[in-house]
C-alpha positions as CSV (number, residue, x, y, z in Angstrom):
1,M,-67.1,-23.3,246.9
2,H,-65.0,-20.7,248.7
3,D,-62.1,-21.5,251.0
4,Q,-62.9,-21.5,254.7
5,G,-59.3,-22.0,255.8
6,G,-59.7,-25.7,256.4
7,A,-58.0,-28.6,254.6
8,M,-59.7,-31.3,252.5
9,S,-58.6,-34.6,253.8
10,S,-57.1,-37.2,251.5
11,D,-57.5,-40.0,254.1
12,A,-58.2,-43.3,252.3
13,S,-60.9,-44.2,254.9
14,M,-63.2,-41.4,253.8
15,P,-66.8,-42.8,253.4
16,D,-67.9,-43.7,250.0
17,P,-70.0,-41.0,248.3
18,P,-73.8,-41.7,248.0
19,E,-74.9,-43.1,244.7
20,M,-75.9,-40.7,242.0
21,E,-79.7,-40.4,241.9
22,G,-81.3,-40.9,238.5
23,S,-79.8,-40.2,235.1
24,I,-77.4,-37.3,234.5
25,L,-79.7,-36.2,231.8
26,E,-82.6,-35.8,234.3
27,S,-80.6,-33.5,236.6
28,R,-80.2,-29.8,236.4
29,V,-76.6,-30.4,235.4
30,G,-78.0,-32.5,232.5
31,G,-80.2,-29.6,231.4
32,Q,-77.2,-27.3,231.4
33,L,-75.2,-29.9,229.4
34,R,-78.0,-30.2,226.8
35,S,-78.0,-26.4,226.4
36,L,-74.2,-26.4,226.0
37,M,-74.5,-29.2,223.4
38,T,-77.0,-27.1,221.4
39,I,-74.8,-24.1,221.6
40,A,-71.7,-26.2,220.6
41,A,-73.6,-27.5,217.6
42,A,-74.5,-23.9,216.6
43,V,-70.8,-23.0,216.7
44,A,-70.0,-25.8,214.2
45,A,-73.1,-25.4,212.0
46,S,-74.0,-21.7,211.7
47,R,-72.8,-20.1,208.5
48,Q,-73.9,-16.6,209.6
49,F,-72.5,-15.1,212.7
50,E,-75.8,-13.3,213.6
51,D,-77.7,-16.6,213.4
52,F,-75.2,-18.2,215.7
53,L,-75.6,-15.4,218.3
54,A,-79.4,-15.6,218.1
55,L,-79.5,-19.3,218.6
56,T,-77.0,-19.0,221.5
57,A,-79.1,-16.3,223.1
58,E,-82.3,-18.3,222.8
59,E,-80.7,-21.5,224.3
60,A,-79.3,-19.4,227.2
61,C,-82.7,-17.9,227.8
62,R,-84.2,-21.4,228.0
63,A,-81.5,-22.9,230.1
64,L,-81.4,-20.1,232.6
65,G,-85.2,-19.6,232.8
66,A,-84.6,-16.0,231.8
67,S,-87.2,-13.6,230.5
68,S,-84.8,-12.0,228.0
69,V,-81.2,-12.3,226.8
70,S,-79.1,-9.7,225.0
71,I,-75.7,-10.0,223.4
72,S,-73.8,-6.8,222.8
73,R,-70.5,-5.9,221.3
74,L,-68.0,-3.4,222.7
75,D,-67.0,-0.5,220.5
76,P,-63.9,0.8,222.2
77,E,-63.5,3.8,219.9
78,R,-67.0,5.1,220.7
79,D,-66.8,3.8,224.3
80,E,-70.2,2.1,223.9
81,L,-72.0,-1.2,223.7
82,Q,-73.8,-2.0,220.5
83,T,-76.6,-4.6,220.9
84,I,-76.5,-7.3,218.2
85,V,-79.4,-9.5,219.3
86,N,-82.3,-9.5,221.8
87,V,-84.4,-12.6,222.5
88,G,-87.2,-13.5,224.8
89,E,-89.8,-11.2,226.2
90,I,-88.3,-8.0,224.9
91,D,-89.5,-4.5,225.5
92,P,-91.6,-2.8,222.8
93,S,-88.8,-0.3,222.3
94,E,-86.3,-3.1,221.5
95,E,-85.8,-5.1,218.3
96,H,-84.7,-8.7,218.0
97,R,-81.9,-7.7,215.7
98,P,-81.5,-4.0,216.2
99,A,-79.8,-2.0,213.5
100,D,-78.5,0.7,215.8
101,E,-79.1,0.0,219.6
102,R,-76.2,1.6,221.4
103,H,-75.5,2.2,225.1
104,L,-72.8,4.7,226.2
105,L,-70.6,3.3,228.8
106,S,-70.1,6.7,230.4
107,E,-73.8,6.4,231.4
108,Y,-73.2,3.0,233.0
109,P,-69.9,3.1,234.9
110,N,-70.6,-0.2,236.6
111,V,-70.8,-1.9,233.2
112,A,-67.6,-0.3,232.1
113,A,-65.8,-1.4,235.3
114,A,-67.0,-5.0,235.0
115,L,-65.9,-5.2,231.3
116,K,-62.5,-3.8,232.2
117,A,-62.1,-6.3,235.1
118,A,-63.8,-9.2,233.1
119,E,-66.1,-9.8,236.1
120,P,-69.7,-10.9,236.1
121,R,-72.5,-8.9,237.8
122,L,-75.7,-9.8,239.6
123,F,-78.3,-7.0,240.5
124,S,-82.0,-6.5,241.2
125,V,-84.4,-3.6,241.6
126,D,-84.7,-3.8,245.4
127,D,-81.0,-4.6,246.2
128,P,-79.5,-1.6,248.0
129,S,-76.2,-2.2,246.3
130,T,-77.7,-1.8,242.8
131,S,-76.5,1.4,241.1
132,P,-79.1,4.0,240.1
133,E,-78.3,3.4,236.5
134,D,-78.9,-0.4,236.7
135,R,-82.1,0.1,238.7
136,A,-83.5,2.6,236.2
137,A,-82.7,0.2,233.3
138,L,-84.5,-2.7,235.1
139,T,-87.5,-0.5,235.9
140,R,-87.7,0.8,232.3
141,L,-87.7,-2.7,230.9
142,G,-90.1,-4.1,233.5
143,R,-87.5,-6.5,234.9
144,E,-86.8,-7.5,238.5
145,S,-83.3,-9.0,238.4
146,A,-80.5,-9.3,235.9
147,A,-77.0,-10.8,235.4
148,S,-74.2,-9.9,233.0
149,M,-71.1,-11.8,231.9
150,P,-68.3,-10.2,229.9
151,I,-67.4,-12.0,226.6
152,V,-63.6,-12.1,226.5
153,V,-61.7,-12.9,223.3
154,G,-58.0,-13.4,223.9
155,D,-57.3,-11.1,226.9
156,Q,-59.7,-8.3,225.8
157,A,-63.4,-7.7,226.5
158,W,-65.3,-8.2,223.2
159,G,-68.8,-7.6,224.6
160,E,-71.4,-8.5,227.1
161,L,-74.0,-11.3,227.7
162,W,-77.0,-9.8,229.6
163,V,-79.9,-11.8,231.0
164,S,-82.9,-10.7,233.0
165,T,-86.0,-12.0,234.8
166,A,-89.6,-10.7,235.0
167,P,-91.3,-9.8,238.3
168,G,-92.2,-12.8,240.3
169,A,-89.8,-15.1,238.5
170,R,-86.8,-16.9,240.0
171,R,-84.0,-14.5,240.5
172,F,-80.5,-15.2,239.4
173,T,-77.9,-16.3,241.9
174,G,-74.2,-17.1,241.9
175,D,-75.1,-20.7,240.9
176,D,-76.2,-19.4,237.5
177,L,-72.9,-17.8,236.7
178,G,-71.2,-21.1,235.8
179,L,-73.6,-21.7,232.9
180,L,-73.6,-18.0,232.0
181,G,-69.8,-18.1,231.8
182,A,-69.9,-21.2,229.7
183,V,-72.3,-19.5,227.2
184,A,-70.0,-16.5,227.1
185,E,-67.0,-18.8,226.3
186,H,-68.9,-20.3,223.4
187,V,-69.8,-16.9,222.1
188,A,-66.1,-16.0,222.3
189,A,-65.2,-19.2,220.4
190,G,-67.7,-18.2,217.7
191,V,-66.2,-14.7,217.5
192,T,-62.7,-16.1,217.2
193,E,-63.8,-18.5,214.5
194,A,-65.6,-15.7,212.5
195,E,-62.7,-13.3,212.8
196,Y,-60.3,-16.1,211.8
197,M,-62.3,-17.0,208.7
198,T,-62.6,-13.4,207.7
199,R,-58.8,-12.9,207.9
200,L,-58.3,-16.1,205.9
201,A,-60.7,-15.0,203.2
202,G,-58.7,-11.8,202.9
203,Y,-55.3,-13.3,202.3
204,A,-54.8,-17.0,203.0
205,Y,-57.0,-18.2,200.1
206,D,-55.7,-15.9,197.4
207,D,-52.9,-16.5,195.0
208,G,-50.6,-13.5,195.1
209,L,-49.7,-13.4,191.5
210,T,-53.0,-14.1,189.7
211,G,-55.6,-13.2,192.3
212,L,-57.3,-16.5,191.8
213,L,-58.2,-18.9,194.7
214,N,-55.0,-20.7,195.8
215,R,-54.6,-24.4,196.4
216,R,-55.7,-24.3,200.0
217,G,-58.9,-22.5,199.1
218,F,-59.5,-24.9,196.2
219,E,-59.1,-27.9,198.4
220,E,-61.6,-26.6,200.9
221,R,-64.1,-25.6,198.2
222,L,-63.7,-29.1,196.6
223,S,-64.2,-30.9,200.0
224,D,-67.3,-28.8,200.8
225,A,-68.8,-29.4,197.4
226,L,-68.3,-33.2,197.6
227,A,-69.4,-33.4,201.2
228,D,-72.7,-31.6,200.2
229,T,-73.4,-34.2,197.5
230,A,-73.1,-36.9,200.1
231,H,-76.3,-35.6,201.7
232,E,-78.3,-35.4,198.5
233,D,-80.6,-38.1,197.1
234,E,-79.7,-40.6,194.4
235,R,-79.8,-37.9,191.8
236,A,-77.3,-35.7,193.6
237,R,-76.0,-32.7,191.7
238,P,-72.7,-33.4,189.9
239,V,-69.4,-31.8,190.7
240,S,-66.9,-31.4,187.8
241,L,-63.3,-30.5,187.8
242,V,-61.0,-29.1,185.1
243,V,-57.2,-29.3,185.6
244,C,-55.0,-27.3,183.3
245,D,-51.3,-27.3,182.7
246,V,-49.6,-24.4,180.9
247,D,-47.6,-25.7,177.9
248,N,-44.0,-24.7,177.5
249,L,-43.8,-22.3,180.5
250,K,-40.2,-23.5,181.2
251,D,-39.1,-22.6,177.7
252,V,-40.5,-19.0,178.2
253,N,-38.8,-18.7,181.5
254,D,-35.5,-19.8,180.1
255,S,-35.7,-17.7,176.9
256,Y,-37.3,-14.5,178.1
257,G,-37.0,-14.5,181.9
258,H,-39.3,-15.2,184.8
259,E,-41.1,-11.9,184.5
260,A,-42.3,-13.0,181.0
261,G,-43.3,-16.3,182.5
262,D,-45.3,-14.5,185.2
263,R,-47.1,-12.4,182.6
264,M,-47.9,-15.7,180.8
265,L,-49.4,-17.1,184.0
266,V,-51.5,-13.9,184.5
267,H,-52.9,-14.3,180.9
268,V,-53.9,-17.9,181.7
269,A,-55.6,-16.8,184.9
270,D,-57.6,-14.1,183.2
271,A,-58.7,-16.6,180.5
272,L,-59.8,-19.2,183.0
273,R,-61.6,-16.6,185.2
274,T,-63.5,-15.3,182.2
275,A,-64.5,-18.8,181.1
276,A,-65.5,-19.9,184.6
277,A,-67.8,-16.9,184.8
278,T,-70.0,-18.4,182.1
279,A,-71.0,-21.3,184.4
280,H,-72.9,-20.3,187.6
281,G,-70.9,-21.0,190.7
282,A,-67.7,-22.1,188.9
283,V,-64.5,-20.9,190.4
284,A,-61.0,-20.7,188.9
285,C,-57.9,-21.6,191.0
286,R,-54.2,-21.7,190.7
287,L,-52.9,-24.9,192.2
288,G,-49.3,-23.9,192.0
289,G,-46.6,-23.3,189.4
290,D,-48.1,-23.8,185.9
291,E,-51.1,-25.8,187.2
292,F,-54.6,-24.4,187.3
293,A,-58.1,-25.7,187.9
294,I,-61.7,-24.8,187.5
295,L,-64.2,-26.2,190.0
296,L,-67.8,-26.5,188.7
297,D,-70.2,-27.3,191.5
298,G,-73.6,-28.4,190.1
299,H,-72.4,-28.9,186.5
300,G,-71.7,-32.1,184.6
301,P,-68.9,-33.0,182.2
302,D,-70.4,-31.3,179.1
303,V,-70.5,-27.9,180.8
304,A,-67.0,-28.4,182.2
305,R,-65.6,-29.3,178.7
306,R,-67.3,-26.3,177.2
307,V,-65.7,-24.0,179.8
308,A,-62.3,-25.5,179.3
309,Q,-62.5,-25.2,175.6
310,M,-63.5,-21.6,175.9
311,A,-60.4,-20.8,177.9
312,V,-58.2,-22.8,175.4
313,D,-59.7,-20.8,172.4
314,R,-59.3,-17.5,174.2
315,L,-55.6,-18.1,174.9
316,A,-55.0,-19.3,171.3
317,R,-56.1,-15.9,170.1
318,T,-53.5,-14.1,172.2
319,Q,-51.6,-11.6,170.0
320,R,-48.0,-12.1,169.2
321,H,-47.4,-15.2,171.3
322,P,-50.4,-17.6,171.5
323,I,-50.6,-19.6,174.7
324,T,-51.7,-23.2,174.9
325,I,-52.9,-25.1,177.9
326,S,-53.8,-28.8,178.1
327,C,-56.9,-29.6,180.1
328,G,-58.3,-32.7,181.8
329,V,-62.0,-32.9,182.7
330,V,-63.6,-35.3,185.1
331,S,-67.0,-35.3,186.8
332,T,-69.0,-37.2,189.4
333,E,-72.8,-37.6,188.8
334,A,-73.8,-39.3,192.0
335,G,-72.6,-40.8,195.3
336,R,-69.6,-39.5,197.3
337,L,-66.2,-39.0,195.8
338,Q,-63.2,-38.2,197.8
339,P,-61.3,-35.0,196.8
340,A,-58.0,-36.8,196.3
341,A,-59.6,-39.3,193.9
342,L,-61.3,-36.7,191.8
343,L,-58.1,-34.7,191.6
344,R,-56.1,-37.8,190.6
345,A,-58.6,-38.6,187.8
346,A,-58.5,-35.0,186.5
347,D,-54.7,-35.1,186.6
348,A,-54.7,-38.4,184.6
349,A,-57.0,-36.8,181.9
350,Q,-54.8,-33.7,181.8
351,Y,-51.7,-35.9,181.3
352,R,-53.4,-37.6,178.3
353,A,-54.3,-34.3,176.9
354,K,-50.8,-33.0,177.1
355,H,-49.4,-36.1,175.4
356,T,-52.1,-36.2,172.8
357,R,-51.8,-32.6,171.5
358,E,-50.9,-29.4,173.2
359,G,-53.9,-27.2,173.7
360,S,-56.4,-30.0,173.8
361,V,-59.1,-31.0,176.2
362,V,-59.6,-34.6,177.3
363,V,-62.6,-35.8,179.3
364,G,-61.8,-38.6,181.7
365,S,-64.1,-41.4,182.8
366,T,-67.2,-40.3,184.8
367,L,-66.7,-41.3,188.4
368,A,-70.0,-42.4,190.0
369,S,-68.9,-43.4,193.5
370,H,-65.9,-44.1,195.7
371,P,-65.4,-45.2,199.3
372,A,-66.2,-42.6,201.9
373,S,-62.6,-42.7,203.0
374,E,-59.2,-43.7,201.7
375,P,-56.6,-45.7,203.6
376,G,-53.9,-43.6,205.1
377,Q,-55.7,-40.3,204.3
378,R,-54.7,-37.7,206.9
379,R,-57.2,-35.4,208.5
380,S,-56.8,-31.7,207.6
381,H,-55.6,-29.2,210.2
382,R,-59.2,-27.9,210.5
383,D,-60.4,-31.4,211.3
384,R,-57.9,-31.7,214.1
385,S,-58.5,-28.3,215.6
386,V,-62.3,-28.1,215.7
387,V,-63.9,-30.1,218.5
388,D,-67.3,-31.7,217.9
389,L,-68.5,-30.7,221.4
390,Q,-72.0,-31.9,220.8
391,L,-70.9,-35.5,220.0
392,L,-68.2,-35.4,222.8
393,L,-70.7,-34.4,225.4
394,E,-73.3,-37.0,224.3
395,H,-70.7,-39.7,224.7
396,C,-69.5,-38.4,228.1
397,I,-73.1,-38.3,229.4
398,E,-73.7,-41.9,228.2
399,R,-70.5,-43.0,230.0
400,L,-71.6,-41.2,233.2
401,D,-75.1,-42.8,233.1
402,E,-73.5,-46.2,232.8
403,G,-71.3,-45.6,235.9
404,T,-73.8,-44.4,238.5
405,D,-72.4,-46.9,241.1
406,E,-68.8,-46.0,240.5
407,T,-66.6,-43.9,242.7
408,P,-65.8,-40.3,241.8
409,A,-62.4,-41.3,240.6
410,Q,-63.8,-44.0,238.4
411,R,-66.3,-41.5,236.9
412,L,-63.6,-39.0,236.2
413,A,-61.5,-41.7,234.6
414,G,-64.4,-42.5,232.4
415,I,-64.7,-38.9,231.2
416,A,-60.9,-38.9,230.5
417,E,-61.1,-42.0,228.5
418,V,-64.0,-40.7,226.3
419,V,-62.2,-37.3,225.8
420,S,-58.9,-39.0,225.0
421,A,-60.5,-41.2,222.3
422,A,-61.9,-38.1,220.5
423,L,-59.1,-35.6,220.9
424,P,-55.3,-35.4,220.9
425,V,-54.9,-35.9,224.6
426,E,-51.3,-36.9,225.3
427,A,-51.9,-37.9,228.9
428,W,-54.5,-37.7,231.6
429,A,-54.6,-38.2,235.4
430,V,-57.3,-38.4,238.1
431,L,-55.9,-37.0,241.3
432,R,-57.0,-37.2,245.0
433,V,-56.1,-33.8,246.3
434,D,-55.2,-32.5,249.8
435,V,-55.2,-28.7,249.8
436,G,-53.3,-27.5,252.8
437,P,-53.2,-23.9,254.3
438,P,-52.5,-21.1,251.8
439,S,-48.8,-21.1,252.8
440,A,-48.2,-24.8,252.1
441,P,-47.8,-26.5,248.8
442,G,-50.6,-28.6,247.5
443,G,-49.9,-32.3,247.4
444,V,-51.6,-34.6,244.9
445,Q,-51.8,-38.4,244.7
446,T,-52.7,-40.1,241.5
447,V,-55.8,-42.3,241.5
448,H,-56.0,-43.2,237.8
449,C,-53.8,-42.1,234.9
450,W,-53.1,-43.0,231.3
451,A,-50.6,-42.1,228.6
452,E,-50.3,-42.9,224.9
453,A,-48.2,-45.9,223.9
454,P,-45.4,-45.3,223.9
455,P,-45.7,-43.0,226.9
456,R,-45.1,-39.4,225.9
457,G,-43.5,-38.3,229.2
458,P,-44.3,-38.2,232.9
459,V,-47.4,-36.8,234.4
460,P,-46.5,-35.1,237.7
461,G,-47.8,-37.3,240.5
462,R,-48.1,-40.5,238.5
463,D,-45.1,-42.2,239.9
464,G,-43.3,-41.8,243.2
465,P,-44.2,-39.3,245.9
466,P,-47.0,-36.8,245.4
467,A,-46.1,-33.9,243.1
468,E,-46.3,-30.3,244.3
469,Y,-48.7,-28.1,242.3
470,P,-48.7,-24.4,242.8
471,P,-51.3,-23.8,245.5
472,A,-52.7,-20.8,243.5
473,V,-53.4,-23.2,240.6
474,L,-54.7,-26.1,242.6
475,R,-57.1,-24.5,245.0
476,P,-59.5,-22.8,242.6
477,A,-59.5,-25.8,240.3
478,V,-60.4,-28.2,243.1
479,E,-63.0,-25.8,244.4
480,G,-64.8,-26.0,241.1
481,E,-64.6,-22.3,240.4
482,T,-63.1,-22.7,237.0
483,V,-61.0,-24.8,234.6
484,H,-57.5,-23.5,234.1
485,L,-55.7,-23.7,230.8
486,F,-51.9,-23.5,230.9
487,T,-49.6,-23.3,227.9
488,D,-46.0,-22.4,227.4
489,E,-47.1,-18.8,227.3
490,D,-48.1,-18.9,230.9
491,T,-44.8,-18.5,232.6
492,E,-46.5,-17.6,235.9
493,W,-47.0,-21.3,236.7
494,D,-43.5,-22.7,236.5
495,G,-44.4,-25.7,238.6
496,L,-46.9,-27.1,236.1
497,R,-45.5,-28.5,232.8
498,P,-47.4,-30.3,230.1
499,A,-46.6,-33.9,229.2
500,R,-44.3,-34.3,226.2
501,G,-46.3,-33.6,223.0
502,A,-48.9,-31.5,224.9
503,V,-49.4,-27.8,224.6
504,A,-52.0,-27.2,227.2
505,V,-53.1,-28.5,230.6
506,L,-56.8,-28.4,231.8
507,L,-57.6,-28.9,235.5
508,A,-61.1,-29.3,237.0
509,G,-62.3,-30.8,240.2
510,S,-64.4,-30.7,243.3
511,G,-64.6,-32.4,246.7
512,G,-61.0,-33.5,246.8
513,H,-60.7,-34.9,243.3
514,L,-59.1,-33.4,240.3
515,L,-59.1,-34.3,236.6
516,R,-56.0,-33.3,234.6
517,L,-56.0,-33.4,230.8
518,D,-52.7,-32.8,228.8
519,V,-54.0,-31.7,225.4
520,G,-51.9,-31.8,222.3
521,D,-53.8,-29.1,220.3
522,L,-54.1,-25.6,221.6
523,I,-57.2,-24.7,219.4
524,A,-59.0,-27.8,220.7
525,A,-58.0,-27.1,224.3
526,R,-59.4,-23.6,224.2
527,Q,-62.9,-25.0,223.3
528,L,-63.0,-27.5,226.2
529,P,-63.0,-25.6,229.5
530,S,-66.7,-25.0,229.9
531,A,-67.6,-28.5,228.7
532,V,-65.0,-30.1,231.1
533,R,-66.2,-28.0,234.0
534,L,-69.8,-29.2,233.6
535,L,-68.8,-32.8,233.0
536,V,-66.6,-32.8,236.1
537,G,-69.5,-31.3,238.1
538,A,-71.8,-34.0,236.7
539,A,-69.3,-36.8,237.6
540,L,-68.8,-35.5,241.1
541,Q,-72.3,-34.5,242.1
542,G,-73.2,-36.1,245.4
543,S,-69.5,-36.8,246.2
């Protein structure tokens, strides 16, 4: 809603909003939320970036009632858009996954301007304001109307989401831009994740000295392998682990220097890499210092012992100065085994090998099953950062459907409680807002609020007189146009500070109410804006 110059009253005698009609899931907002859940699941589940884009485009096509959807990537060096995926009723000249469909931006100045300004576009064949280039494109494709939304990664345009309708179908309006923007945000999240994983694969998971997988990469591979076995049947494939310790490395370092010790470690890495190559899918790793490992996904203890013995024998034949390593082998044949438990068992077997005879291989007890979790085990950084938006939205929708007779503030508080239970939310507040004229500060009065125990710091407006939020921040958030994310990088809004322990603040509202979430993880916070916007819209519909 756009500002008409009037103020929204915060008078406590305002009439109660009408009850919400029907289930949230039965409303149009519910349909949008379901689409967003499907796209969120695609972000988490897709292993191939192109598959994720195709599923996202198909779901956007269904949710918007579009005839076709295209996702294109900007190539700034060539000044052109390269289409990656087309779905829906595409033109015979188009392909679903084109190998080389490119559009020069010099031929579409309106597209170039919108990408540069990060602004959406709406246009149709009979709209006088439609550019000749856009009208020609619609006519060539047999389309009547279209909308486009820039895909922004960081502060740069990454590409464009383009949707169209056939003649006679419902045309796009400004009401569709909210969901279109949410889809673009999820594409941006997928792009960020794909680029992040590509960078990690290049340097974060490699040991600099030996070129083997490092401990971080090993732990992720091990976790993935064991997680996969948990979804198999009773005869799940085994996962085996060899842990190796280089004998007498300290003596070599002390007698010949660390360069000689490094050469020794490289020899060990080469032997383990060669031995691992004889078992399909096996990977050699350097865990740190003089400790190495071989992970054998799909192989039992017999194969693991053979591979370990091959490496031992190869090193024993090293000219001039034979090298010995002591190896422990352990395997799980069925059930779910926690990574830490498997590693401890392999360490124990390696310890026995080292104290039995240098250069020996000891097979530990086969571990059939362990509890799904271990007391006190901490979640990995990846677990804390990645938001399961699908599950979060499902729980929020259930909470909203339970509270159809509640006030808007109570429904917003319900959303805050669900989100806080799933994410590192340091504090939240539901605010009744009075937005004055543009020249006056915006005053807020807390309706509901919560903070972790012990409290992690004050939330402005929780205690005492209403806090003053920057009007430029408050007005668009209350008008439902967007959800704003503020971090310590955003020095423009000095009047808005996160609660202690929080790194980001999300604001969303409508009709005189505002939900504030102070989030303690920036990666998680960046995945939330589109979901929070739709949830707040669902909570406040009819208010």
